[in-house]
MDAnalysis code that builds the backbone (N, CA, C; Angstrom):
import MDAnalysis as mda
import numpy as np

u = mda.Universe.empty(534, n_residues=178, atom_resindex=np.repeat(np.arange(178), 3), trajectory=True)
u.add_TopologyAttr("name", ["N", "CA", "C"] * 178)
u.add_TopologyAttr("resid", np.arange(1, 179))
u.add_TopologyAttr("resname", ["UNK", "UNK", "UNK", "UNK", "UNK", "UNK", "UNK", "UNK", "UNK", "UNK", "UNK", "UNK", "UNK", "UNK", "UNK", "UNK", "UNK", "UNK", "UNK", "UNK", "UNK", "UNK", "UNK", "UNK", "UNK", "UNK", "UNK", "UNK", "UNK", "UNK", "UNK", "UNK", "UNK", "UNK", "UNK", "UNK", "UNK", "UNK", "UNK", "UNK", "UNK", "UNK", "UNK", "UNK", "UNK", "UNK", "UNK", "UNK", "UNK", "UNK", "UNK", "UNK", "UNK", "UNK", "UNK", "UNK", "UNK", "UNK", "UNK", "UNK", "UNK", "UNK", "UNK", "UNK", "UNK", "UNK", "UNK", "UNK", "UNK", "UNK", "UNK", "UNK", "UNK", "UNK", "UNK", "UNK", "UNK", "UNK", "UNK", "UNK", "UNK", "UNK", "UNK", "UNK", "UNK", "UNK", "UNK", "UNK", "UNK", "UNK", "UNK", "UNK", "UNK", "UNK", "UNK", "UNK", "UNK", "UNK", "UNK", "UNK", "UNK", "UNK", "UNK", "UNK", "UNK", "UNK", "UNK", "UNK", "UNK", "UNK", "UNK", "UNK", "UNK", "UNK", "UNK", "UNK", "UNK", "UNK", "UNK", "UNK", "UNK", "UNK", "UNK", "UNK", "UNK", "UNK", "UNK", "UNK", "UNK", "UNK", "UNK", "UNK", "UNK", "UNK", "UNK", "UNK", "UNK", "UNK", "UNK", "UNK", "UNK", "UNK", "UNK", "UNK", "UNK", "UNK", "UNK", "UNK", "UNK", "UNK", "UNK", "UNK", "UNK", "UNK", "UNK", "UNK", "UNK", "UNK", "UNK", "UNK", "UNK", "UNK", "UNK", "UNK", "UNK", "UNK", "UNK", "UNK", "UNK", "UNK", "UNK", "UNK", "UNK", "UNK", "UNK", "UNK", "UNK", "UNK"])
u.atoms.positions = np.array([
    [64.411, 1.151, 26.473],
    [63.832, 2.069, 25.548],
    [63.411, 1.359, 24.255],
    [64.347, 0.447, 23.774],
    [64.020, -0.310, 22.571],
    [62.802, -1.192, 22.807],
    [62.663, -1.725, 24.010],
    [61.519, -2.574, 24.322],
    [60.228, -1.782, 24.251],
    [60.239, -0.534, 24.742],
    [59.045, 0.309, 24.689],
    [58.663, 0.617, 23.246],
    [59.655, 0.926, 22.386],
    [59.374, 1.217, 20.979],
    [58.812, -0.022, 20.288],
    [59.365, -1.188, 20.651],
    [58.894, -2.435, 20.071],
    [57.452, -2.700, 20.500],
    [57.152, -2.474, 21.784],
    [55.777, -2.666, 22.276],
    [54.811, -1.693, 21.627],
    [55.220, -0.452, 21.475],
    [54.358, 0.545, 20.839],
    [54.103, 0.154, 19.382],
    [55.147, -0.265, 18.680],
    [54.995, -0.681, 17.286],
    [54.058, -1.883, 17.167],
    [54.187, -2.830, 18.091],
    [53.309, -4.004, 18.077],
    [51.862, -3.599, 18.373],
    [51.674, -2.656, 19.284],
    [50.322, -2.185, 19.611],
    [49.670, -1.502, 18.426],
    [50.416, -0.641, 17.727],
    [49.889, 0.047, 16.549],
    [49.546, -0.965, 15.460],
    [50.423, -1.917, 15.223],
    [50.165, -2.955, 14.221],
    [48.940, -3.765, 14.580],
    [48.803, -4.074, 15.868],
    [47.649, -4.839, 16.336],
    [46.354, -4.073, 16.096],
    [46.362, -2.775, 16.392],
    [45.170, -1.946, 16.152],
    [44.834, -1.890, 14.666],
    [45.849, -1.771, 13.824],
    [45.614, -1.716, 12.389],
    [45.038, -3.031, 11.877],
    [45.561, -4.133, 12.374],
    [45.054, -5.434, 11.951],
    [43.631, -5.658, 12.435],
    [43.356, -5.272, 13.677],
    [41.991, -5.466, 14.176],
    [41.017, -4.565, 13.439],
    [41.440, -3.356, 13.060],
    [40.581, -2.471, 12.257],
    [40.305, -3.063, 10.897],
    [41.342, -3.665, 10.303],
    [41.159, -4.312, 9.003],
    [40.235, -5.508, 9.117],
    [40.365, -6.246, 10.208],
    [39.501, -7.412, 10.412],
    [38.061, -6.980, 10.596],
    [37.827, -5.878, 11.309],
    [36.452, -5.402, 11.520],
    [35.831, -4.953, 10.204],
    [36.633, -4.364, 9.333],
    [36.097, -3.896, 8.058],
    [35.642, -5.060, 7.192],
    [36.188, -6.232, 7.392],
    [35.859, -7.405, 6.603],
    [34.676, -8.188, 7.166],
    [34.060, -7.716, 8.228],
    [32.999, -8.482, 8.877],
    [31.614, -8.178, 8.327],
    [31.508, -7.365, 7.341],
    [30.215, -7.072, 6.735],
    [30.137, -5.630, 6.318],
    [29.323, -5.376, 5.343],
    [29.128, -4.013, 4.884],
    [27.784, -3.934, 4.194],
    [27.398, -2.757, 3.837],
    [26.106, -2.605, 3.189],
    [25.909, -1.191, 2.709],
    [24.698, -0.904, 2.342],
    [24.360, 0.402, 1.816],
    [22.945, 0.734, 2.242],
    [22.704, 1.973, 2.540],
    [21.362, 2.451, 2.863],
    [21.006, 3.507, 1.827],
    [19.889, 3.333, 1.158],
    [19.424, 4.293, 0.161],
    [18.161, 4.959, 0.680],
    [18.108, 6.246, 0.572],
    [16.933, 7.002, 1.002],
    [16.233, 7.560, -0.227],
    [14.968, 7.207, -0.378],
    [14.167, 7.692, -1.494],
    [12.988, 8.475, -0.955],
    [12.445, 9.346, -1.732],
    [11.282, 10.114, -1.341],
    [10.899, 11.048, -2.471],
    [9.994, 11.930, -2.159],
    [9.530, 12.886, -3.155],
    [8.993, 14.098, -2.422],
    [9.342, 15.270, -2.878],
    [8.780, 16.505, -2.343],
    [7.555, 16.818, -3.185],
    [6.422, 17.004, -2.526],
    [5.178, 17.276, -3.253],
    [4.641, 18.644, -2.856],
    [3.923, 19.268, -3.750],
    [3.309, 20.558, -3.487],
    [1.863, 20.309, -3.068],
    [1.671, 19.997, -1.783],
    [0.351, 19.648, -1.264],
    [0.276, 20.065, 0.199],
    [-0.922, 20.239, 0.716],
    [-1.052, 20.654, 2.114],
    [-0.774, 19.538, 3.123],
    [-0.683, 18.287, 2.681],
    [-0.439, 17.153, 3.571],
    [0.632, 16.251, 2.975],
    [1.296, 15.514, 3.841],
    [2.232, 14.472, 3.406],
    [1.505, 13.135, 3.499],
    [1.721, 12.269, 2.519],
    [1.158, 10.924, 2.574],
    [2.093, 10.084, 3.431],
    [1.548, 9.440, 4.456],
    [2.342, 8.586, 5.335],
    [3.064, 7.527, 4.512],
    [4.319, 7.263, 4.852],
    [5.085, 6.228, 4.149],
    [4.379, 4.873, 4.222],
    [3.679, 4.609, 5.331],
    [2.952, 3.345, 5.478],
    [1.737, 3.262, 4.554],
    [1.263, 4.392, 4.064],
    [0.085, 4.396, 3.192],
    [0.443, 4.296, 1.717],
    [1.683, 4.574, 1.372],
    [2.071, 4.613, -0.037],
    [1.965, 3.266, -0.732],
    [2.489, 2.236, -0.129],
    [2.496, 0.902, -0.739],
    [1.966, -0.100, 0.279],
    [0.698, -0.411, 0.176],
    [0.046, -1.278, 1.151],
    [-0.280, -2.638, 0.545],
    [-0.431, -3.610, 1.425],
    [-0.921, -4.931, 1.036],
    [-2.108, -5.234, 1.944],
    [-3.245, -5.520, 1.351],
    [-4.448, -5.874, 2.107],
    [-4.690, -7.363, 1.880],
    [-4.586, -8.139, 2.931],
    [-4.788, -9.588, 2.843],
    [-6.277, -9.899, 2.997],
    [-6.880, -10.416, 1.948],
    [-8.294, -10.785, 2.010],
    [-8.491, -12.198, 2.531],
    [-7.429, -12.983, 2.555],
    [-7.499, -14.324, 3.132],
    [-8.039, -15.363, 2.159],
    [-8.390, -16.517, 2.730],
    [-8.935, -17.622, 1.948],
    [-10.459, -17.542, 1.988],
    [-11.064, -17.510, 0.828],
    [-12.509, -17.302, 0.713],
    [-13.114, -18.470, -0.049],
    [-14.145, -19.072, 0.494],
    [-14.802, -20.217, -0.116],
    [-15.531, -19.816, -1.395],
    [-15.443, -20.688, -2.407],
    [-16.209, -20.479, -3.639],
    [-17.688, -20.321, -3.311],
    [-18.178, -21.103, -2.391],
    [-19.607, -21.047, -2.033],
    [-20.016, -19.662, -1.541],
    [-19.126, -18.991, -0.851],
    [-19.428, -17.650, -0.342],
    [-19.552, -16.641, -1.479],
    [-18.884, -16.882, -2.595],
    [-18.858, -15.941, -3.719],
    [-19.896, -16.242, -4.789],
    [-20.563, -17.392, -4.719],
    [-21.521, -17.810, -5.742],
    [-22.635, -16.785, -5.908],
    [-22.985, -16.532, -7.178],
    [-24.088, -15.636, -7.553],
    [-24.009, -14.272, -6.884],
    [-22.836, -13.654, -6.943],
    [-22.668, -12.279, -6.453],
    [-22.332, -12.159, -4.988],
    [-22.090, -13.270, -4.317],
    [-21.707, -13.193, -2.909],
    [-20.341, -12.542, -2.751],
    [-20.067, -12.083, -1.542],
    [-18.774, -11.442, -1.332],
    [-18.168, -11.818, 0.010],
    [-16.876, -11.627, 0.096],
    [-16.142, -11.901, 1.329],
    [-16.407, -10.787, 2.347],
    [-15.907, -10.991, 3.539],
    [-15.959, -9.930, 4.545],
    [-15.093, -8.767, 4.065],
    [-15.504, -7.572, 4.400],
    [-14.734, -6.389, 4.019],
    [-13.495, -6.262, 4.902],
    [-12.398, -5.863, 4.288],
    [-11.157, -5.569, 5.011],
    [-10.859, -4.086, 4.843],
    [-10.632, -3.420, 5.954],
    [-10.343, -1.993, 5.902],
    [-8.883, -1.727, 5.560],
    [-8.677, -0.609, 4.902],
    [-7.335, -0.065, 4.691],
    [-7.455, 1.451, 4.763],
    [-6.350, 2.106, 5.046],
    [-6.383, 3.549, 5.266],
    [-5.328, 4.264, 4.454],
    [-5.623, 5.501, 4.147],
    [-4.643, 6.434, 3.613],
    [-4.474, 7.493, 4.697],
    [-3.278, 7.571, 5.249],
    [-3.014, 8.509, 6.337],
    [-2.290, 9.721, 5.763],
    [-2.859, 10.888, 6.008],
    [-2.261, 12.155, 5.595],
    [-1.694, 12.820, 6.840],
    [-0.410, 13.124, 6.824],
    [0.277, 13.639, 7.999],
    [0.683, 15.099, 7.821],
    [0.895, 15.755, 8.948],
    [1.434, 17.122, 8.969],
    [0.637, 18.065, 8.073],
    [-0.672, 17.917, 8.073],
    [-1.516, 18.752, 7.222],
    [-1.531, 20.181, 7.749],
    [-1.344, 21.111, 6.835],
    [-1.449, 22.529, 7.135],
    [-2.526, 23.080, 6.207],
    [-3.739, 23.073, 6.711],
    [-4.931, 23.332, 5.905],
    [-5.228, 24.823, 5.823],
    [-5.615, 25.258, 4.620],
    [-6.120, 26.614, 4.422],
    [-7.526, 26.482, 3.832],
    [-8.218, 27.606, 3.722],
    [-9.578, 27.584, 3.164],
    [-9.569, 27.108, 1.717],
    [-8.457, 27.291, 1.009],
    [-8.383, 26.909, -0.406],
    [-8.162, 25.403, -0.600],
    [-7.717, 24.706, 0.453],
    [-7.433, 23.283, 0.293],
    [-7.807, 22.488, 1.542],
    [-9.049, 22.680, 1.977],
    [-9.494, 22.046, 3.223],
    [-10.241, 20.729, 3.010],
    [-10.180, 20.212, 1.785],
    [-10.839, 18.933, 1.484],
    [-10.002, 18.187, 0.455],
    [-10.198, 16.870, 0.409],
    [-9.463, 16.044, -0.550],
    [-10.410, 15.044, -1.188],
    [-10.200, 14.816, -2.475],
    [-10.884, 13.757, -3.211],
    [-9.826, 12.729, -3.588],
    [-10.207, 11.461, -3.558],
    [-9.281, 10.387, -3.890],
    [-9.823, 9.667, -5.126],
    [-8.943, 9.445, -6.088],
    [-9.312, 8.682, -7.270],
    [-8.482, 7.401, -7.282],
    [-9.173, 6.270, -7.332],
    [-8.511, 4.970, -7.409],
    [-8.504, 4.520, -8.864],
    [-7.381, 4.007, -9.300],
    [-7.256, 3.512, -10.659],
    [-6.918, 2.036, -10.645],
    [-6.835, 1.459, -11.805],
    [-6.501, 0.045, -11.925],
    [-7.249, -0.554, -13.093],
    [-7.080, -1.846, -13.273],
    [-7.737, -2.545, -14.366],
    [-9.170, -2.879, -13.988],
    [-10.092, -2.340, -14.745],
    [-11.512, -2.602, -14.518],
    [-11.813, -4.024, -14.985],
    [-12.586, -4.763, -14.200],
    [-12.949, -6.131, -14.530],
    [-13.726, -6.150, -15.844],
    [-13.430, -7.117, -16.693],
    [-14.068, -7.188, -18.015],
    [-15.498, -7.709, -17.968],
    [-15.886, -8.390, -16.888],
    [-17.245, -8.928, -16.795],
    [-18.150, -7.974, -16.024],
    [-17.695, -7.514, -14.859],
    [-18.477, -6.564, -14.060],
    [-17.621, -5.320, -13.855],
    [-18.001, -4.249, -14.572],
    [-17.151, -3.060, -14.614],
    [-17.149, -2.218, -13.335],
    [-17.843, -2.649, -12.294],
    [-17.749, -1.948, -11.019],
    [-16.736, -2.610, -10.089],
    [-15.994, -3.603, -10.623],
    [-15.003, -4.326, -9.835],
    [-13.602, -4.079, -10.382],
    [-12.627, -4.183, -9.500],
    [-11.223, -4.170, -9.879],
    [-10.860, -5.593, -10.288],
    [-10.256, -5.749, -11.458],
    [-9.928, -7.079, -11.977],
    [-8.878, -7.765, -11.117],
    [-9.053, -9.075, -10.959],
    [-8.042, -9.882, -10.277],
    [-7.209, -10.590, -11.329],
    [-5.997, -10.951, -10.966],
    [-5.103, -11.661, -11.867],
    [-3.959, -12.217, -11.054],
    [-2.866, -12.524, -11.707],
    [-1.678, -12.984, -11.018],
    [-1.761, -14.391, -10.473],
    [-2.788, -15.118, -10.827],
    [-2.954, -16.491, -10.351],
    [-4.032, -17.183, -11.148],
    [-4.515, -18.302, -10.621],
    [-5.503, -19.104, -11.337],
    [-6.953, -18.681, -11.053],
    [-7.203, -17.938, -10.000],
    [-8.569, -17.591, -9.601],
    [-9.293, -16.812, -10.701],
    [-10.559, -17.124, -10.875],
    [-11.419, -16.449, -11.859],
    [-12.835, -16.381, -11.302],
    [-13.646, -15.504, -11.914],
    [-15.061, -15.433, -11.559],
    [-15.389, -14.443, -10.463],
    [-14.439, -13.556, -10.134],
    [-14.661, -12.584, -9.061],
    [-13.780, -11.370, -9.303],
    [-14.027, -10.332, -8.551],
    [-13.218, -9.108, -8.607],
    [-13.263, -8.405, -7.262],
    [-12.510, -7.358, -7.141],
    [-12.434, -6.602, -5.893],
    [-13.424, -5.448, -5.935],
    [-14.247, -5.386, -4.911],
    [-15.184, -4.267, -4.745],
    [-14.631, -3.394, -3.625],
    [-14.519, -2.093, -3.878],
    [-14.009, -1.158, -2.871],
    [-15.109, -0.215, -2.418],
    [-14.985, 0.187, -1.170],
    [-15.972, 1.067, -0.548],
    [-15.261, 2.288, 0.007],
    [-15.908, 3.450, -0.125],
    [-15.318, 4.702, 0.298],
    [-15.529, 5.023, 1.756],
    [-15.114, 6.240, 2.104],
    [-15.166, 6.739, 3.475],
    [-16.570, 6.604, 4.058],
    [-17.587, 6.885, 3.269],
    [-18.966, 6.834, 3.755],
    [-19.607, 5.462, 3.580],
    [-18.870, 4.502, 3.038],
    [-19.423, 3.176, 2.784],
    [-19.968, 3.018, 1.381],
    [-19.988, 4.101, 0.613],
    [-20.475, 4.041, -0.767],
    [-19.440, 3.335, -1.642],
    [-19.886, 2.598, -2.660],
    [-18.927, 1.928, -3.547],
    [-17.988, 2.929, -4.223],
    [-16.742, 2.548, -4.377],
    [-15.756, 3.341, -5.102],
    [-15.870, 2.972, -6.576],
    [-15.904, 3.972, -7.439],
    [-15.927, 3.755, -8.880],
    [-14.520, 4.047, -9.390],
    [-13.885, 3.026, -9.973],
    [-12.532, 3.198, -10.474],
    [-12.480, 4.318, -11.504],
    [-11.474, 5.181, -11.372],
    [-11.291, 6.270, -12.316],
    [-12.108, 7.508, -12.015],
    [-12.964, 7.456, -10.999],
    [-13.769, 8.620, -10.620],
    [-13.415, 9.054, -9.207],
    [-13.355, 10.347, -8.997],
    [-13.012, 10.881, -7.682],
    [-14.110, 10.564, -6.670],
    [-13.680, 10.249, -5.463],
    [-14.627, 10.040, -4.370],
    [-15.193, 11.389, -3.947],
    [-16.295, 11.413, -3.216],
    [-16.754, 12.689, -2.665],
    [-15.659, 13.303, -1.786],
    [-15.645, 14.606, -1.696],
    [-14.618, 15.312, -0.929],
    [-14.735, 14.991, 0.561],
    [-13.593, 14.819, 1.195],
    [-13.501, 14.613, 2.640],
    [-12.857, 15.852, 3.236],
    [-13.517, 16.448, 4.206],
    [-12.985, 17.644, 4.864],
    [-11.784, 17.275, 5.728],
    [-10.746, 18.097, 5.650],
    [-9.505, 17.855, 6.371],
    [-9.329, 18.837, 7.519],
    [-8.523, 18.431, 8.488],
    [-8.159, 19.308, 9.600],
    [-6.638, 19.381, 9.672],
    [-6.132, 20.347, 10.397],
    [-4.687, 20.445, 10.601],
    [-4.200, 19.227, 11.368],
    [-2.997, 18.771, 11.051],
    [-2.445, 17.606, 11.744],
    [-2.561, 16.360, 10.889],
    [-3.021, 15.270, 11.511],
    [-3.133, 13.980, 10.832],
    [-4.588, 13.682, 10.492],
    [-4.811, 13.202, 9.286],
    [-6.141, 12.805, 8.826],
    [-6.047, 11.379, 8.296],
    [-7.001, 10.538, 8.680],
    [-7.019, 9.148, 8.232],
    [-8.263, 8.909, 7.388],
    [-8.044, 8.528, 6.140],
    [-9.137, 8.219, 5.224],
    [-9.285, 6.706, 5.204],
    [-10.431, 6.209, 5.633],
    [-10.640, 4.766, 5.777],
    [-11.479, 4.242, 4.616],
    [-10.988, 3.175, 4.007],
    [-11.670, 2.513, 2.906],
    [-11.803, 1.031, 3.248],
    [-12.529, 0.304, 2.424],
    [-12.673, -1.131, 2.633],
    [-12.694, -1.814, 1.266],
    [-12.338, -3.095, 1.274],
    [-12.359, -3.888, 0.045],
    [-12.856, -5.283, 0.369],
    [-13.504, -5.902, -0.612],
    [-14.000, -7.280, -0.471],
    [-13.867, -7.961, -1.829],
    [-13.727, -9.256, -1.800],
    [-13.761, -10.044, -3.029],
    [-15.219, -10.364, -3.311],
    [-15.684, -10.027, -4.518],
    [-17.087, -10.249, -4.883],
    [-17.148, -11.173, -6.092],
    [-17.981, -12.210, -5.985],
    [-18.213, -13.112, -7.109],
    [-19.108, -12.443, -8.136],
    [-19.009, -12.912, -9.370],
    [-19.863, -12.361, -10.415],
    [-21.315, -12.719, -10.133],
    [-22.211, -11.807, -10.545],
    [-23.638, -12.027, -10.327],
    [-24.137, -13.282, -11.030],
    [-23.569, -13.604, -12.186],
    [-23.970, -14.803, -12.928],
    [-22.829, -15.807, -12.907],
    [-22.803, -16.633, -11.874],
    [-21.727, -17.621, -11.713],
    [-21.817, -18.751, -12.728],
    [-22.983, -18.915, -13.374],
    [-23.130, -19.972, -14.366],
    [-22.394, -19.588, -15.650],
    [-22.586, -18.362, -16.113],
    [-21.930, -17.901, -17.339],
    [-20.444, -17.638, -17.119],
    [-20.088, -17.258, -15.911],
    [-18.695, -16.937, -15.578],
    [-18.318, -17.691, -14.309],
    [-18.013, -18.972, -14.437],
    [-17.802, -19.805, -13.260],
    [-16.605, -19.371, -12.417],
    [-16.758, -19.629, -11.139],
    [-15.681, -19.376, -10.191],
    [-14.621, -20.461, -10.334],
    [-13.361, -20.050, -10.309],
    [-12.235, -20.969, -10.375],
    [-11.366, -20.693, -9.161],
    [-11.079, -21.745, -8.398],
    [-10.258, -21.596, -7.201],
    [-8.805, -21.327, -7.580],
    [-8.120, -20.573, -6.754],
    [-6.702, -20.297, -6.954],
    [-6.319, -18.961, -6.347],
    [-5.056, -18.678, -6.417],
    [-4.530, -17.419, -5.881],
    [-4.891, -16.271, -6.818],
    [-4.883, -15.059, -6.276],
    [-5.140, -13.872, -7.085],
    [-4.414, -12.675, -6.488],
    [-4.268, -11.675, -7.330],
    [-3.719, -10.381, -6.940],
    [-4.493, -9.326, -7.704],
    [-4.684, -8.190, -7.084],
    [-5.270, -7.041, -7.769],
    [-4.546, -5.805, -7.260],
    [-4.311, -4.857, -8.139],
    [-3.570, -3.651, -7.765],
    [-4.380, -2.433, -8.146],
    [-4.497, -1.515, -7.203],
    [-5.084, -0.211, -7.475],
    [-4.087, 0.842, -7.038],
    [-4.084, 1.945, -7.714],
    [-3.282, 3.078, -7.278],
    [-4.238, 4.206, -6.916],
    [-3.754, 5.172, -6.172],
    [-4.623, 6.285, -5.810],
    [-3.911, 7.603, -6.034],
    [-4.720, 8.617, -6.383],
    [-4.214, 9.976, -6.489],
    [-5.115, 10.879, -5.654],
    [-4.513, 11.903, -5.099],
    [-5.220, 12.847, -4.248],
    [-5.398, 14.165, -4.993],
    [-6.542, 14.793, -4.802],
    [-6.791, 16.128, -5.366],
    [-7.384, 16.983, -4.242],
    [-6.644, 18.008, -3.857],
    [-7.095, 18.896, -2.777],
    [-7.925, 20.011, -3.376],
    [-8.929, 20.425, -2.613],
    [-9.772, 21.546, -3.074],
    [-10.188, 22.395, -1.889],
])
């Protein structure tokens, strides 16, 4: 009987020690963030914070107003429940307007100079920073708004020479349903 009690006590101690050892093998934390919005659609989590890689672009391609190939990016609106009062959306892109050519988004964050980001809307028309795009009609369910961006050299490369180097440009967007 004493042997059984001793074995049971050893088993319980062993389980406690192994539980303690498992607790010491790593830990962490998961934080959930979000926002409840009063809108007919939810913005896809993948659309909220995007990175569009324009790649390596030759100075020669940008000389005298030349531009890189356009890269598409999308804003995905999910779970849309459309009514007649809010069946369209306008998108306004913001950011730092280029000081030389005001139709471009300014680049920075590196050594590159002499160019800016040109954005194009759903219909291919240039996006004007700070101004709403034409309205896009929405349907129930998922809607994908497709845009494009390119790096464009200044029209006068002599007065504003191109400088090779890395760059970053940031734009934010806001939606207005109508």
